[in-house]
N, C-alpha and C positions, 0 to 999 in steps of 0.2 A: 389613822396613823397612831402607832403606839409610841411608847417612851423611847424605844431604840431609834426611831426616825429622828426624834428631836436631839438625841445624844449625838448621832452621826452629823446632823446639821451643826451642832455646837462645835464638834471637832473640826469640821470643815471651816467654820468661821474663825476658829483659832489660827488656822493656817493662813486664812485671808488677811488676818491682822498684820502679817508681815508686809504685805503690799500697802497697807494703810500706814504702817510705821515708817517704812523706808520709801519715802516719796521721791519722785524724779528730781525736783528742785532745779536750781539755776545751772548746775553742772550739765544736766541732761538737756535743758532748754538751749544751751549754747552748742550742743553737738550738731553736726550735719546729719540730716536724716533723709532717707530715700523718699521720692515723690509719692510712692504707693503706701507709705506708712498710714495706718488707720488714724483718724483724728483722736485727740486726747479723750473726748467724750465717749468714744466707743469702748475704751478699756474697762471702766467700772460696769458698764452694761453687760459686756461679754463675760467678764469674770463672775458677775453675780449669776448669770444664766448657767455658766459652767459649774459653779459650786452647787447650784440647785440640782442640775443633772447628775453630778457626782454623788450628791446625797441620796437621790432616788435610786441610782444604780446600786450603791453600796447597801442601802436599806433592803432592796429587793434580794440581793445576794445573802445578806445577813439573815433574813427571814426564811430563806429557802435552803441554805447550805447547812451541812452538819459535819461534825467530826473534823478530819484532816482538811476537807474541802473548805470549811469555814475558817480554819486557822490560816490556810494558804491565802484565802481571799482577803482576810483582814490584815494579814502581814503585808500583802501587796498594796492594799489601801494605805497602810501606815507608811510604807517606804516612799510611795509616790508623794504622799503629803509632806514628808520631810523635804524632799527635793523641791516640791512646789513652794513651800515656805522659804526655802533658802535662796531661791533665785533673786528675789527683790533685795535681800540683804547683800548679796554678792554684787549685783549689777548697780543698784542705786546707792546702797550703803557703803560698800567698799570701793565702788567705781572700778571694778575689775571685769571689763567686758569679755576678755578672753576666758577667764575662769568661769564666768557666768555662762558662756557658750558650752563649755565642757559640762557644767552642771546641768544645762538644759538638755543636752544629749542624754544624760543619766535620767532626767525627768521623763523624757520621751520614751526611753526604754522601759522605765518602770510603769508608765501608762500602758504601753503595748503589752507588757507582761500581765498587768491587771485585766486588760481586755480579754486576753487568752484564758486567764483563770476564771473570770466572771462568766464567760460564755459557757463554761462547763456546767454552771448552775442555772443560768438564766440568760438566754440570748438577747433578750430585751435590755437587760442590765448592761451587757457588753455594748449594745448598739447606742445606749445613752452616753457612752464614753467617746464615741466617734467625733463629736464636735470638739471635745477636749483635746484629743490628740491632733486634730486638724489645727486648732488654734495654737497649740504648742509648736507645731511644725512651722506655722507662719511666724511665730515669735522667734524661733531658731534662725530662720532666714533673715528676719529683721535684725537680730542680734549680730549675725555674721556680717550683714551689710553695713551695720553701724561701725563695726571694727574696721572694715575696709575704708569707709568714708572718714574715719577719725583714727588714723593709725597711731597717733601720738597721744591720744586721750587716755587717761588712766587716773589712778588715785592721786590726790593732791599729797604733797609731802606730809601734811598734818594727819592724813587718813591712812598713810602707808603703815603696814605692820612692822 
């Protein structure tokens, strides 16, 4: 692995810090959740795995793409990473479940675009992103279900803009 791999990993870890900074907390613990929700212990394991896969996928494309193809791929990577980092801040930090769902749809679309762009350079890189889009799909259904189970839950008066 060259320096670019470690740089991409560091960039991914910077986005992951959003999830470490905006923790679920008491507000989330008190929400009604569906019976099928993954256990709390699954989330850090799954996200660590997904960030590693994302790192390898992006590194494979970075080392194989050139010119406009590389620019498009790295732009797609950056866009999805912004959406990725923003979700925890919106859902847990702002406690805005509906807005988080809209943001999650944007994340899903950005991952889909990234898969399409990556597959032009390296089909294996695109394939490495399939667990990511699958997990975000599950997260979207969970987010939507939690809105339905907690229709009055939202930001506390102190955290409202």
